[in-house]
C-alpha positions as CSV (number, residue, x, y, z in Angstrom):
1,M,29.1,24.8,-37.7
2,S,31.3,23.4,-35.0
3,A,33.9,20.7,-35.5
4,L,31.8,18.3,-33.6
5,S,28.7,19.1,-35.8
6,K,30.7,18.7,-39.0
7,A,32.1,15.4,-37.8
8,Q,28.7,14.1,-36.9
9,R,27.2,15.2,-40.2
10,T,29.9,13.4,-42.1
11,K,29.3,10.3,-40.0
12,G,25.6,10.6,-40.7
13,D,26.3,10.9,-44.4
14,V,28.4,7.8,-44.3
15,F,25.8,5.7,-42.6
16,Y,23.1,7.1,-44.9
17,Q,25.0,6.1,-48.0
18,E,25.7,2.7,-46.4
19,A,22.0,2.2,-46.0
20,E,21.3,3.2,-49.6
21,S,24.0,0.9,-50.9
22,T,22.7,-2.0,-48.8
23,L,19.2,-1.6,-50.3
24,K,20.6,-1.8,-53.9
25,K,22.2,-5.2,-53.3
26,S,20.6,-8.1,-55.1
27,T,19.3,-11.1,-52.9
28,W,17.8,-14.4,-53.9
29,L,16.7,-15.9,-50.6
30,A,13.9,-14.6,-48.4
31,S,16.1,-14.7,-45.3
32,S,18.9,-12.7,-47.0
33,T,16.4,-10.2,-48.3
34,E,15.0,-9.7,-44.8
35,Q,18.5,-9.3,-43.4
36,K,19.2,-6.7,-46.1
37,Y,16.3,-4.6,-45.0
38,E,17.2,-5.0,-41.3
39,N,20.8,-3.9,-42.0
40,A,19.6,-0.9,-44.1
41,A,17.1,0.2,-41.4
42,E,19.8,0.0,-38.7
43,S,22.1,2.1,-40.8
44,F,19.4,4.7,-41.4
45,V,18.9,4.8,-37.6
46,K,22.6,5.2,-37.0
47,A,22.6,8.0,-39.6
48,A,19.7,9.7,-37.8
49,T,21.5,9.5,-34.5
50,A,24.6,11.1,-35.9
51,Y,22.7,13.8,-37.6
52,K,20.8,14.5,-34.3
53,V,24.0,14.8,-32.3
54,G,25.3,17.1,-34.9
55,G,22.3,19.4,-34.8
56,C,21.0,18.5,-38.3
57,S,17.4,18.0,-37.3
58,D,15.9,17.9,-40.8
59,E,18.4,15.3,-42.0
60,A,17.8,13.3,-38.8
61,G,14.1,13.3,-39.3
62,A,14.5,12.2,-43.0
63,A,16.7,9.3,-41.9
64,Y,14.3,8.2,-39.2
65,R,11.5,8.2,-41.7
66,R,13.4,6.1,-44.2
67,A,14.0,3.6,-41.4
68,A,10.4,3.7,-40.4
69,D,9.3,2.9,-43.9
70,L,11.5,-0.2,-44.0
71,Y,10.3,-1.4,-40.6
72,K,6.7,-0.9,-41.5
73,D,6.5,-2.0,-45.1
74,K,9.3,-4.5,-45.5
75,L,9.9,-5.9,-42.0
76,K,6.4,-5.6,-40.6
77,S,7.7,-4.4,-37.3
78,L,5.1,-1.8,-36.1
79,G,6.9,-1.3,-32.9
80,E,10.2,-0.2,-34.5
81,A,8.4,1.8,-37.1
82,S,6.4,3.8,-34.6
83,K,9.5,4.4,-32.6
84,C,11.4,5.8,-35.6
85,L,8.4,8.0,-36.5
86,S,8.2,9.3,-33.0
87,D,11.9,10.1,-33.0
88,A,11.5,11.8,-36.4
89,G,8.7,14.0,-35.0
90,A,10.9,14.9,-32.0
91,C,13.7,16.0,-34.3
92,L,11.4,18.0,-36.6
93,K,9.0,19.7,-34.3
94,K,11.1,22.9,-34.0
95,S,12.4,23.2,-37.5
96,N,9.4,21.8,-39.4
97,P,6.2,21.5,-37.2
98,A,4.1,20.3,-40.2
99,E,6.4,17.4,-40.9
100,A,6.6,16.6,-37.2
101,V,2.8,16.4,-37.0
102,G,2.7,14.0,-40.0
103,C,5.3,11.7,-38.3
104,Y,3.5,11.8,-35.0
105,R,0.1,11.0,-36.6
106,S,1.5,8.0,-38.5
107,A,3.1,6.8,-35.2
108,V,-0.2,7.2,-33.4
109,T,-2.0,5.0,-36.0
110,L,0.7,2.3,-35.7
111,L,0.6,2.4,-31.9
112,C,-3.2,2.1,-31.8
113,D,-3.0,-0.9,-34.2
114,A,-0.5,-2.5,-31.8
115,G,-2.6,-1.7,-28.7
116,R,-0.1,0.6,-27.2
117,L,-2.6,3.2,-26.3
118,N,-0.8,5.1,-23.6
119,Q,2.1,5.9,-26.0
120,A,-0.4,6.9,-28.6
121,A,-2.1,9.2,-26.2
122,K,1.2,10.9,-25.3
123,L,1.9,11.5,-29.0
124,S,-1.6,12.8,-29.6
125,K,-1.0,15.3,-26.8
126,E,2.3,16.2,-28.4
127,I,0.5,16.9,-31.7
128,A,-2.0,19.1,-29.8
129,E,0.7,21.1,-28.2
130,I,2.4,21.7,-31.6
131,F,-0.9,23.1,-33.0
132,E,-1.5,25.2,-30.0
133,S,1.9,26.7,-29.9
134,D,2.9,27.0,-33.5
135,G,-0.6,27.7,-35.0
136,A,-0.5,28.1,-38.8
137,S,3.1,26.9,-39.0
138,A,2.0,23.5,-37.8
139,D,-0.1,22.7,-40.8
140,E,0.6,24.4,-44.1
141,G,-2.4,26.2,-45.5
142,E,-4.4,26.3,-42.2
143,D,-5.2,29.5,-40.5
144,G,-4.9,30.1,-36.7
145,G,-8.5,29.2,-36.0
146,T,-8.2,25.9,-37.8
147,A,-5.0,25.2,-36.0
148,I,-6.8,25.7,-32.7
149,A,-9.6,23.3,-33.9
150,A,-6.9,20.8,-34.7
151,A,-5.3,21.2,-31.3
152,I,-8.7,20.7,-29.6
153,A,-9.3,17.5,-31.7
154,S,-5.9,16.1,-30.7
155,Y,-6.4,16.9,-27.0
156,Q,-9.8,15.2,-27.2
157,Q,-8.2,12.1,-28.9
158,A,-5.4,12.0,-26.2
159,A,-8.0,12.2,-23.4
160,E,-10.0,9.3,-24.9
161,L,-6.9,7.2,-25.3
162,F,-5.7,8.0,-21.7
163,E,-9.1,7.1,-20.4
164,M,-9.0,3.7,-22.1
165,E,-5.7,3.0,-20.2
166,Q,-7.3,4.2,-17.0
167,A,-4.9,7.1,-16.8
168,K,-7.5,9.4,-15.4
169,S,-5.2,12.2,-14.3
170,Q,-3.7,12.6,-17.8
171,A,-7.2,12.3,-19.4
172,S,-8.5,15.1,-17.1
173,S,-5.6,17.3,-18.0
174,C,-6.3,16.9,-21.7
175,L,-10.0,17.6,-21.2
176,Q,-9.2,20.8,-19.4
177,K,-7.2,21.9,-22.4
178,V,-10.2,21.0,-24.6
179,A,-12.5,23.2,-22.5
180,E,-10.0,26.0,-22.2
181,L,-9.3,26.2,-25.9
182,S,-13.0,25.7,-26.9
183,S,-14.1,28.6,-24.7
184,G,-11.2,30.9,-24.9
185,A,-9.3,30.5,-28.2
186,L,-11.8,29.0,-30.7
187,D,-13.6,31.5,-32.9
188,P,-16.5,31.3,-32.5
189,P,-16.2,29.7,-29.1
190,E,-18.0,26.5,-28.0
191,L,-18.9,27.6,-24.5
192,L,-21.6,25.1,-23.9
193,R,-19.2,22.2,-24.8
194,A,-16.7,23.7,-22.3
195,A,-19.3,24.1,-19.6
196,E,-20.3,20.4,-20.0
197,I,-16.6,19.4,-19.8
198,Y,-16.0,21.4,-16.6
199,E,-19.1,20.0,-15.0
200,G,-17.9,16.5,-15.8
201,L,-14.5,17.2,-14.5
202,G,-16.0,18.5,-11.3
203,R,-18.1,15.4,-10.8
204,Q,-15.1,13.2,-11.3
205,C,-13.2,15.1,-8.6
206,L,-15.9,14.6,-6.1
207,D,-15.3,10.8,-6.5
208,S,-11.8,11.2,-5.2
209,N,-10.8,12.2,-1.6
210,L,-7.6,13.6,-3.0
211,L,-9.2,15.7,-5.8
212,K,-12.6,16.7,-4.3
213,Y,-11.4,20.2,-3.4
214,N,-10.6,20.8,-7.1
215,A,-14.3,20.3,-8.0
216,K,-15.1,23.9,-6.9
217,T,-12.8,25.4,-9.5
218,H,-14.3,23.3,-12.3
219,F,-17.8,24.2,-11.2
220,L,-17.0,27.9,-11.2
221,N,-15.4,27.6,-14.7
222,G,-18.6,25.9,-15.9
223,I,-20.8,28.7,-14.6
224,L,-18.5,31.3,-16.2
225,C,-19.0,29.5,-19.5
226,H,-22.8,29.6,-19.2
227,L,-22.7,33.3,-18.4
228,A,-20.3,34.1,-21.2
229,N,-22.7,32.1,-23.5
230,G,-25.5,34.6,-22.5
231,D,-27.4,31.9,-20.6
232,S,-28.0,33.1,-17.0
233,I,-30.8,30.6,-16.6
234,G,-28.4,27.8,-17.5
235,A,-25.8,29.3,-15.1
236,S,-28.4,29.4,-12.3
237,Q,-29.5,25.8,-12.9
238,A,-25.9,24.7,-12.9
239,L,-25.3,26.6,-9.6
240,A,-28.2,24.7,-8.0
241,R,-26.8,21.4,-9.3
242,F,-23.4,22.1,-7.9
243,D,-24.8,23.1,-4.6
244,S,-26.6,19.7,-4.4
245,L,-23.6,17.7,-5.6
246,D,-21.0,19.4,-3.3
247,Y,-22.4,20.6,0.1
248,T,-19.3,22.7,0.6
249,F,-19.6,24.6,-2.7
250,A,-22.2,27.2,-1.6
251,D,-20.0,28.4,1.3
252,S,-16.7,28.3,-0.6
253,R,-15.0,31.3,-2.2
254,E,-15.8,29.9,-5.6
255,G,-19.4,29.2,-4.8
256,K,-20.0,32.6,-3.3
257,F,-18.4,34.3,-6.3
258,A,-20.4,32.3,-8.8
259,R,-23.6,33.2,-7.0
260,Q,-22.7,36.9,-7.0
261,L,-22.0,36.8,-10.7
262,V,-25.3,35.1,-11.5
263,E,-27.2,37.5,-9.3
264,C,-25.5,40.5,-10.9
265,V,-26.2,39.3,-14.4
266,E,-29.9,38.5,-13.6
267,G,-30.2,42.0,-11.9
268,F,-28.4,43.8,-14.8
269,D,-25.9,45.2,-12.3
270,P,-22.5,45.9,-14.0
271,E,-21.1,47.8,-11.0
272,G,-21.9,44.9,-8.6
273,F,-20.4,42.5,-11.1
274,A,-17.2,44.5,-11.3
275,T,-17.0,44.8,-7.5
276,A,-17.5,41.0,-7.1
277,C,-14.6,40.4,-9.6
278,F,-12.4,42.9,-7.8
279,E,-13.0,41.3,-4.4
280,Y,-12.4,37.8,-5.6
281,D,-9.2,38.8,-7.4
282,R,-7.8,40.3,-4.2
283,I,-7.7,36.8,-2.7
284,S,-7.6,34.4,-5.6
285,K,-5.9,36.0,-8.6
286,L,-8.0,35.7,-11.7
287,D,-6.1,34.1,-14.6
288,P,-6.3,35.4,-18.2
289,W,-8.9,32.8,-19.2
290,K,-11.3,33.8,-16.4
291,T,-10.7,37.5,-17.0
292,S,-11.5,37.2,-20.7
293,L,-14.8,35.5,-20.0
294,L,-15.7,38.0,-17.2
295,V,-15.0,40.9,-19.6
296,K,-17.4,39.3,-22.1
297,V,-20.1,38.9,-19.5
298,K,-19.6,42.4,-18.1
299,R,-19.9,43.9,-21.6
300,S,-23.1,42.0,-22.2
301,I,-24.6,43.5,-19.1
302,E,-23.5,47.0,-20.1
303,D,-25.0,46.5,-23.6
304,S,-28.3,45.7,-21.9
305,T,-28.1,48.7,-19.5
306,G,-26.2,51.2,-21.7
307,G,-23.5,51.4,-19.1
308,G,-19.7,51.8,-19.6
309,G,-16.4,50.7,-18.2
310,G,-15.0,47.2,-18.1
311,V,-13.8,44.5,-15.9
312,E,-10.3,45.0,-17.1
313,D,-10.4,48.5,-15.6
314,D,-11.4,47.3,-12.2
315,I,-8.9,44.4,-11.9
316,D,-5.1,44.8,-11.9
317,L,-3.8,42.0,-14.1
318,T,-0.2,43.0,-13.9
């Protein structure tokens, strides 16, 4: 530990003890009692700041939580309490993800009660990112699959809160994560849910001159979800809907690729499917999510025809 860290930790200890001593003081008047709690809360915040500067994240998180309890339960200041809980979560998310999630969730509840939905949405997204990146470590006793489900639920909550605040771009970003995780990381996957989300995102894009060109990507993703779900009829019906919604879709690279995939699945043509993927990848690099779904679809065709090989053998992903 550096000299600066030691000095800041010592400073933090002093402020923390000062806060504890303040709380033990006897008071008779309501005004003096309130002042006592305010002074103690401020000292806990000062302790947390010193600990944070000194790199003592667990101690900083604990001090922020003590301050939050005072602001919420004794001083009835939801704004200050939510800020302290948010700061505690920020301190703890690397060293103790599970504790960070607990702090963030408490802050989200307080922010929603106070009508500060945009801030609540940002913290819900933060919770989702912790579950997505840390998996089981983000919630003690939960396996990876449950952590992914928790991430999806938090992204969904964030999207709904952003939507209430008319923050459509942030809401769409969170919904994309819901669709991506539901179809690619959840076991078993919820491909139909993802397909519906992608279609909804595509329709929203068509309402904006700035975003309308993004609709094609969402529509293609929706069709991939239908195909990966073993529903070529649903994919074909979606393709017809998208052609009618967006007159440029049929002649676009995404639209042509989607049509080739549907035709190959309906015609039980694994070689044609692989060729279509290869040609598309030459111009528009397929990301891991698309590739994983395409592999699944190709294997389903091969299972039906008794063929061999795989999409991953035909596309260079390096």
